[in-house]
PASEBA-1860 file (N, C-alpha, C; in nm, 3 decimals):
! residues 197
1> MSVKQKEA> -0.388/-1.943/1.916/-0.323/-1.815/1.961/-0.324/-1.811/2.111 ~ -0.213/-1.784/2.178/-0.202/-1.776/2.316/-0.267/-1.653/2.378 ~ -0.303/-1.658/2.503/-0.355/-1.535/2.569/-0.259/-1.418/2.560 ~ -0.131/-1.455/2.573/-0.029/-1.343/2.572/-0.029/-1.273/2.431 ~ -0.041/-1.356/2.332/-0.040/-1.307/2.194/-0.167/-1.211/2.177 ~ -0.279/-1.258/2.225/-0.399/-1.183/2.216/-0.396/-1.052/2.284 ~ -0.330/-1.054/2.412/-0.316/-0.933/2.486/-0.223/-0.835/2.418 ~ -0.111/-0.890/2.357/-0.014/-0.812/2.287/-0.085/-0.747/2.158
9> RVNSKQLF> -0.170/-0.822/2.089/-0.237/-0.769/1.973/-0.335/-0.652/2.019 ~ -0.409/-0.671/2.132/-0.502/-0.566/2.175/-0.424/-0.451/2.218 ~ -0.306/-0.462/2.288/-0.230/-0.349/2.328/-0.171/-0.278/2.204 ~ -0.127/-0.351/2.108/-0.074/-0.291/1.987/-0.192/-0.208/1.908 ~ -0.305/-0.270/1.903/-0.424/-0.205/1.835/-0.455/-0.074/1.910 ~ -0.455/-0.081/2.045/-0.487/0.039/2.126/-0.382/0.148/2.100 ~ -0.251/0.103/2.095/-0.146/0.198/2.081/-0.153/0.273/1.945 ~ -0.213/0.213/1.846/-0.219/0.280/1.715/-0.360/0.313/1.665
17> QSQSQIQP> -0.460/0.305/1.756/-0.595/0.339/1.717/-0.607/0.476/1.658 ~ -0.530/0.567/1.704/-0.543/0.705/1.651/-0.487/0.715/1.511 ~ -0.417/0.620/1.469/-0.350/0.620/1.335/-0.426/0.538/1.233 ~ -0.547/0.488/1.267/-0.607/0.391/1.180/-0.711/0.448/1.084 ~ -0.708/0.583/1.063/-0.802/0.642/0.970/-0.734/0.663/0.832 ~ -0.809/0.640/0.730/-0.751/0.656/0.596/-0.758/0.806/0.567 ~ -0.642/0.861/0.545/-0.632/1.004/0.498/-0.513/1.009/0.400 ~ -0.519/1.102/0.310/-0.401/1.123/0.218/-0.284/1.158/0.311
25> SSLTANTL> -0.171/1.118/0.261/-0.046/1.143/0.335/-0.005/1.289/0.324 ~ 0.017/1.347/0.446/0.076/1.485/0.451/0.205/1.481/0.528 ~ 0.267/1.357/0.526/0.388/1.345/0.603/0.513/1.390/0.534 ~ 0.594/1.464/0.601/0.716/1.503/0.555/0.817/1.477/0.665 ~ 0.951/1.488/0.637/1.043/1.471/0.743/1.019/1.566/0.858 ~ 0.976/1.683/0.831/0.954/1.783/0.936/0.834/1.747/1.024 ~ 0.731/1.682/0.968/0.616/1.645/1.048/0.639/1.522/1.129 ~ 0.747/1.444/1.102/0.775/1.321/1.179/0.861/1.350/1.300
33> VNVNQGVL> 0.923/1.462/1.307/1.002/1.494/1.428/0.944/1.603/1.510 ~ 0.949/1.581/1.638/0.909/1.696/1.730/1.014/1.800/1.731 ~ 0.999/1.907/1.661/1.105/2.006/1.640/1.147/2.069/1.769 ~ 1.053/2.090/1.869/1.087/2.161/1.993/1.183/2.078/2.075 ~ 1.173/1.947/2.065/1.257/1.861/2.147/1.361/1.778/2.067 ~ 1.353/1.773/1.942/1.441/1.695/1.860/1.420/1.542/1.890 ~ 1.293/1.511/1.906/1.259/1.366/1.942/1.179/1.307/1.825 ~ 1.211/1.185/1.799/1.139/1.108/1.696/1.056/1.001/1.765
41> DATLIPAV> 0.921/0.998/1.745/0.838/0.888/1.793/0.860/0.781/1.687 ~ 0.929/0.670/1.739/0.964/0.559/1.644/0.904/0.428/1.703 ~ 0.887/0.338/1.613/0.838/0.209/1.646/0.937/0.097/1.592 ~ 0.978/0.010/1.681/1.068/-0.105/1.644/0.981/-0.212/1.602 ~ 1.010/-0.263/1.481/0.928/-0.369/1.428/1.010/-0.500/1.427 ~ 0.962/-0.601/1.490/1.044/-0.728/1.496/1.056/-0.788/1.363 ~ 1.178/-0.835/1.329/1.206/-0.905/1.212/1.283/-1.028/1.246 ~ 1.236/-1.141/1.201/1.297/-1.269/1.235/1.429/-1.295/1.151
49> GQPDWILP> 1.532/-1.325/1.225/1.661/-1.361/1.167/1.736/-1.247/1.110 ~ 1.707/-1.119/1.150/1.775/-1.000/1.105/1.750/-0.893/1.207 ~ 1.823/-0.783/1.207/1.789/-0.673/1.305/1.653/-0.627/1.286 ~ 1.596/-0.581/1.397/1.452/-0.516/1.386/1.452/-0.395/1.291 ~ 1.342/-0.371/1.239/1.325/-0.246/1.150/1.274/-0.134/1.247 ~ 1.306/-0.018/1.210/1.262/0.101/1.276/1.202/0.205/1.183 ~ 1.084/0.251/1.224/1.010/0.347/1.138/0.950/0.456/1.237 ~ 0.926/0.578/1.173/0.846/0.677/1.244/0.711/0.617/1.276
57> TALILAVE> 0.662/0.629/1.399/0.529/0.575/1.434/0.426/0.639/1.351 ~ 0.436/0.761/1.300/0.331/0.832/1.227/0.306/0.762/1.090 ~ 0.395/0.678/1.043/0.378/0.608/0.918/0.289/0.485/0.935 ~ 0.260/0.439/1.059/0.176/0.320/1.080/0.032/0.360/1.084 ~ -0.042/0.314/0.984/-0.183/0.350/0.979/-0.269/0.250/1.062 ~ -0.226/0.127/1.060/-0.308/0.025/1.127/-0.226/-0.091/1.176 ~ -0.265/-0.149/1.280/-0.212/-0.281/1.324/-0.331/-0.380/1.325 ~ -0.314/-0.482/1.237/-0.427/-0.573/1.218/-0.381/-0.716/1.253
65> PADVQQTT> -0.473/-0.796/1.302/-0.442/-0.937/1.326/-0.414/-1.010/1.186 ~ -0.322/-1.093/1.187/-0.288/-1.167/1.058/-0.368/-1.291/1.054 ~ -0.439/-1.317/0.949/-0.502/-1.442/0.921/-0.453/-1.491/0.789 ~ -0.341/-1.561/0.792/-0.271/-1.595/0.664/-0.271/-1.753/0.651 ~ -0.357/-1.824/0.705/-0.358/-1.965/0.692/-0.362/-2.011/0.549 ~ -0.449/-1.948/0.466/-0.460/-1.991/0.327/-0.371/-1.911/0.230 ~ -0.273/-1.836/0.289/-0.193/-1.745/0.203/-0.069/-1.820/0.156 ~ -0.028/-1.797/0.033/0.101/-1.840/-0.016/0.188/-1.717/-0.048
73> LDNNCFDY> 0.307/-1.726/-0.025/0.396/-1.615/-0.050/0.446/-1.620/-0.198 ~ 0.451/-1.508/-0.263/0.506/-1.498/-0.391/0.612/-1.394/-0.380 ~ 0.738/-1.421/-0.393/0.849/-1.332/-0.377/0.844/-1.266/-0.238 ~ 0.801/-1.346/-0.132/0.793/-1.311/0.003/0.690/-1.203/0.024 ~ 0.590/-1.199/-0.063/0.476/-1.105/-0.032/0.345/-1.167/-0.084 ~ 0.238/-1.099/-0.055/0.104/-1.139/-0.091/0.010/-1.022/-0.087 ~ -0.110/-1.033/-0.146/-0.212/-0.927/-0.145/-0.294/-0.940/-0.018 ~ -0.336/-0.827/0.035/-0.419/-0.825/0.155/-0.526/-0.719/0.136
81> LWRPEADH> -0.651/-0.753/0.167/-0.762/-0.663/0.156/-0.778/-0.589/0.286 ~ -0.744/-0.465/0.289/-0.752/-0.393/0.413/-0.877/-0.312/0.419 ~ -0.951/-0.336/0.535/-1.070/-0.270/0.565/-1.056/-0.184/0.691 ~ -1.022/-0.064/0.679/-1.002/0.016/0.803/-1.128/0.026/0.892 ~ -1.102/0.024/1.020/-1.205/0.025/1.118/-1.294/0.156/1.101 ~ -1.237/0.262/1.060/-1.310/0.392/1.048/-1.419/0.374/0.945 ~ -1.385/0.291/0.833/-1.484/0.265/0.728/-1.596/0.183/0.778 ~ -1.566/0.086/0.872/-1.685/0.003/0.927/-1.777/0.090/1.000
89> QLKQQSEQ> -1.728/0.182/1.079/-1.812/0.277/1.156/-1.888/0.364/1.056 ~ -1.823/0.412/0.953/-1.888/0.490/0.854/-2.006/0.417/0.787 ~ -1.984/0.294/0.754/-2.089/0.207/0.692/-2.210/0.189/0.789 ~ -2.181/0.173/0.918/-2.284/0.156/1.022/-2.370/0.278/1.027 ~ -2.304/0.389/1.030/-2.369/0.525/1.029/-2.454/0.541/0.903 ~ -2.403/0.505/0.789/-2.471/0.529/0.662/-2.597/0.438/0.656 ~ -2.587/0.318/0.712/-2.700/0.226/0.709/-2.814/0.291/0.788 ~ -2.775/0.344/0.903/-2.873/0.404/0.990/-2.940/0.523/0.928
97> QSIDTQDK> -2.854/0.604/0.850/-2.903/0.728/0.797/-2.940/0.714/0.651 ~ -2.940/0.594/0.594/-2.973/0.568/0.454/-2.881/0.652/0.361 ~ -2.754/0.664/0.391/-2.666/0.728/0.307/-2.582/0.627/0.227 ~ -2.565/0.647/0.101/-2.487/0.551/0.018/-2.340/0.590/0.024 ~ -2.255/0.492/0.071/-2.119/0.516/0.072/-2.051/0.402/-0.004 ~ -1.944/0.432/-0.069/-1.868/0.335/-0.141/-1.777/0.259/-0.041 ~ -1.747/0.134/-0.070/-1.658/0.058/0.001/-1.516/0.114/-0.016 ~ -1.452/0.148/0.103/-1.321/0.209/0.097/-1.213/0.106/0.121
105> SQTIKVYA> -1.243/-0.017/0.105/-1.143/-0.124/0.120/-1.033/-0.107/0.022 ~ -0.917/-0.147/0.053/-0.802/-0.128/-0.032/-0.718/-0.253/-0.030 ~ -0.678/-0.300/-0.148/-0.590/-0.410/-0.157/-0.444/-0.358/-0.158 ~ -0.370/-0.407/-0.059/-0.233/-0.362/-0.039/-0.140/-0.485/-0.049 ~ -0.019/-0.457/-0.087/0.083/-0.565/-0.091/0.147/-0.567/0.041 ~ 0.166/-0.691/0.085/0.226/-0.711/0.224/0.353/-0.790/0.197 ~ 0.466/-0.741/0.270/0.593/-0.803/0.268/0.616/-0.876/0.401 ~ 0.658/-0.997/0.398/0.681/-1.082/0.520/0.813/-1.051/0.578
113> LTPTLEKV> 0.822/-1.019/0.704/0.949/-1.000/0.773/0.986/-1.127/0.845 ~ 0.935/-1.240/0.794/0.958/-1.367/0.856/0.987/-1.466/0.742 ~ 1.071/-1.562/0.771/1.103/-1.658/0.665/0.982/-1.758/0.631 ~ 0.892/-1.781/0.728/0.776/-1.866/0.710/0.656/-1.793/0.762 ~ 0.542/-1.851/0.727/0.418/-1.793/0.783/0.367/-1.861/0.912 ~ 0.449/-1.944/0.975/0.407/-2.032/1.087/0.361/-1.953/1.203 ~ 0.436/-1.860/1.256/0.392/-1.796/1.380/0.367/-1.647/1.368 ~ 0.331/-1.608/1.249/0.297/-1.459/1.234/0.169/-1.429/1.295
121> DTILVLEG> 0.165/-1.305/1.348/0.033/-1.271/1.420/-0.014/-1.128/1.379 ~ 0.067/-1.053/1.315/0.028/-0.913/1.286/0.058/-0.857/1.149 ~ -0.027/-0.779/1.092/0.004/-0.707/0.964/0.001/-0.557/1.008 ~ 0.113/-0.488/0.971/0.113/-0.343/0.987/0.074/-0.282/0.849 ~ -0.011/-0.181/0.852/-0.037/-0.115/0.730/0.032/0.023/0.739 ~ 0.122/0.044/0.637/0.210/0.166/0.642/0.164/0.261/0.534 ~ 0.175/0.389/0.575/0.146/0.502/0.476/0.246/0.497/0.365 ~ 0.192/0.535/0.247/0.288/0.549/0.132/0.287/0.694/0.085
129> ENNDARLG> 0.349/0.716/-0.027/0.354/0.855/-0.085/0.218/0.896/-0.131 ~ 0.136/0.802/-0.163/-0.013/0.820/-0.191/-0.085/0.698/-0.152 ~ -0.214/0.699/-0.172/-0.302/0.590/-0.122/-0.258/0.452/-0.199 ~ -0.219/0.465/-0.327/-0.185/0.339/-0.402/-0.048/0.289/-0.357 ~ 0.030/0.373/-0.288/0.168/0.325/-0.250/0.170/0.271/-0.108 ~ 0.058/0.255/-0.045/0.052/0.203/0.087/0.096/0.052/0.079 ~ 0.157/0.002/0.185/0.199/-0.133/0.186/0.190/-0.190/0.324 ~ 0.211/-0.321/0.342/0.194/-0.379/0.468/0.323/-0.463/0.505
137> LLIQGELA> 0.344/-0.489/0.629/0.451/-0.570/0.682/0.388/-0.676/0.755 ~ 0.423/-0.807/0.736/0.376/-0.917/0.811/0.484/-0.952/0.918 ~ 0.445/-0.949/1.046/0.546/-0.967/1.149/0.508/-1.077/1.252 ~ 0.604/-1.114/1.328/0.586/-1.203/1.430/0.649/-1.136/1.560 ~ 0.572/-1.121/1.660/0.627/-1.049/1.784/0.558/-0.925/1.812 ~ 0.602/-0.853/1.915/0.547/-0.733/1.962/0.616/-0.608/1.915 ~ 0.545/-0.507/1.893/0.595/-0.374/1.852/0.645/-0.306/1.975 ~ 0.753/-0.222/1.962/0.800/-0.147/2.072/0.796/-0.002/2.030
145> QRQIKLSD> 0.726/0.086/2.096/0.723/0.226/2.063/0.814/0.299/2.160 ~ 0.890/0.389/2.100/0.993/0.462/2.181/1.002/0.614/2.128 ~ 1.038/0.696/2.219/1.067/0.836/2.183/1.215/0.845/2.183 ~ 1.280/0.881/2.075/1.426/0.865/2.065/1.476/1.005/2.025 ~ 1.576/1.052/2.102/1.641/1.178/2.062/1.717/1.152/1.937 ~ 1.716/1.246/1.838/1.789/1.234/1.718/1.934/1.216/1.740 ~ 1.991/1.278/1.841/2.135/1.263/1.871/2.175/1.125/1.923 ~ 2.074/1.042/1.961/2.095/0.909/2.006/2.094/0.805/1.896
153> IKDIEPTE> 2.062/0.850/1.776/2.062/0.761/1.662/2.199/0.772/1.586 ~ 2.269/0.664/1.585/2.404/0.658/1.525/2.405/0.568/1.396 ~ 2.456/0.620/1.294/2.471/0.546/1.175/2.575/0.442/1.192 ~ 2.552/0.325/1.128/2.642/0.209/1.129/2.706/0.202/0.985 ~ 2.832/0.200/0.977/2.904/0.188/0.855/2.890/0.044/0.801 ~ 2.896/0.028/0.672/2.885/-0.107/0.615/2.990/-0.211/0.675 ~ 3.108/-0.152/0.701/3.208/-0.243/0.752/3.176/-0.297/0.892 ~ 3.103/-0.210/0.969/3.058/-0.252/1.100/2.943/-0.353/1.093
161> AEGLNIEH> 2.883/-0.365/0.976/2.762/-0.451/0.967/2.796/-0.597/0.945 ~ 2.923/-0.629/0.933/2.948/-0.768/0.911/2.907/-0.857/1.024 ~ 2.848/-0.969/0.993/2.802/-1.058/1.088/2.648/-1.038/1.117 ~ 2.600/-0.923/1.074/2.452/-0.903/1.091/2.388/-0.963/0.973 ~ 2.285/-1.035/0.995/2.212/-1.110/0.897/2.106/-1.019/0.830 ~ 2.153/-0.946/0.726/2.063/-0.856/0.655/2.044/-0.894/0.515 ~ 2.091/-1.022/0.471/2.076/-1.065/0.337/1.928/-1.075/0.295 ~ 1.844/-1.112/0.390/1.698/-1.136/0.355/1.639/-1.004/0.295
169> SADFVFQL> 1.679/-0.892/0.353/1.616/-0.764/0.311/1.721/-0.671/0.265 ~ 1.833/-0.709/0.216/1.945/-0.621/0.188/1.904/-0.513/0.079 ~ 1.816/-0.543/-0.017/1.776/-0.448/-0.115/1.687/-0.342/-0.058 ~ 1.641/-0.365/0.061/1.551/-0.265/0.124/1.612/-0.184/0.238 ~ 1.739/-0.198/0.255/1.812/-0.136/0.370/1.846/0.005/0.323 ~ 1.785/0.106/0.387/1.828/0.253/0.357/1.955/0.281/0.440 ~ 1.948/0.234/0.564/2.058/0.269/0.664/2.053/0.171/0.773 ~ 2.166/0.126/0.824/2.171/0.057/0.949/2.204/0.162/1.057
177> VSVQQQVC> 2.138/0.151/1.168/2.161/0.245/1.278/2.169/0.176/1.408 ~ 2.228/0.244/1.504/2.226/0.192/1.639/2.143/0.289/1.728 ~ 2.043/0.230/1.793/1.949/0.303/1.875/1.951/0.233/2.013 ~ 1.999/0.317/2.106/2.015/0.266/2.247/2.087/0.131/2.250 ~ 2.195/0.125/2.176/2.285/0.008/2.164/2.218/-0.113/2.095 ~ 2.115/-0.088/2.023/2.049/-0.196/1.947/2.060/-0.161/1.800 ~ 2.110/-0.254/1.722/2.118/-0.235/1.579/1.979/-0.253/1.512 ~ 1.947/-0.155/1.430/1.816/-0.156/1.362/1.839/-0.130/1.211
185> IVPDLTAL> 1.740/-0.167/1.135/1.738/-0.131/0.990/1.637/-0.026/0.970 ~ 1.685/0.083/0.907/1.589/0.186/0.854/1.560/0.136/0.718 ~ 1.444/0.096/0.690/1.410/0.043/0.557/1.383/0.157/0.448 ~ 1.413/0.114/0.325/1.384/0.205/0.217/1.254/0.159/0.164 ~ 1.147/0.228/0.214/1.013/0.184/0.180/0.974/0.209/0.033 ~ 1.035/0.301/-0.033/1.023/0.325/-0.178/1.073/0.202/-0.255 ~ 1.189/0.153/-0.221/1.253/0.033/-0.283/1.162/-0.091/-0.250 ~ 1.111/-0.105/-0.136/1.024/-0.210/-0.096/0.896/-0.206/-0.173
193> AAHIR> 0.833/-0.092/-0.181/0.704/-0.079/-0.254/0.731/-0.117/-0.409 ~ 0.839/-0.072/-0.460/0.866/-0.107/-0.603/0.889/-0.259/-0.614 ~ 0.951/-0.319/-0.525/0.982/-0.464/-0.526/0.849/-0.547/-0.522 ~ 0.761/-0.508/-0.436/0.640/-0.590/-0.417/0.525/-0.556/-0.520 ~ 0.538/-0.453/-0.598/0.430/-0.419/-0.699/0.431/-0.505/-0.811
END
């Protein structure tokens, strides 16, 4: 792993540290948008060979380093044992205070946004409708966080999508959009979760 990749991973982890605690989802469309300003805090997720994916930043629970050397993909996905940092801190406290806590590790399904596992470096853990519906995305590259005015997000019609390589994840495309003149995929996470279960 290069120094640049390590720095990017550290920066990505710092960017999302506040989102790394396991809590039941209370997210709704209204909680994802800053109502006063009509702004969406969004994250562009790099996808190899297709337009980047875009999601509300609030859906990202964790950014983890990917260690997939021994992993094999089954239907472009695999199981990942997620151990949130908050739980590691809780365990340390409980050891000091002799309090018994259960391991809050969670096995989640991870979908690869890359055709191969060769240069992947990050797993994103995404919030689901409930704890069991959480899922992960395996990516290669750096995340980009943006504040986007809702009026700056333009839907792209299917006829305009010709030439865009979306076949790899066509079943999971909720909508194609243009954000600051960049075509992005708004994924259908419910369909993706159903596919990888």
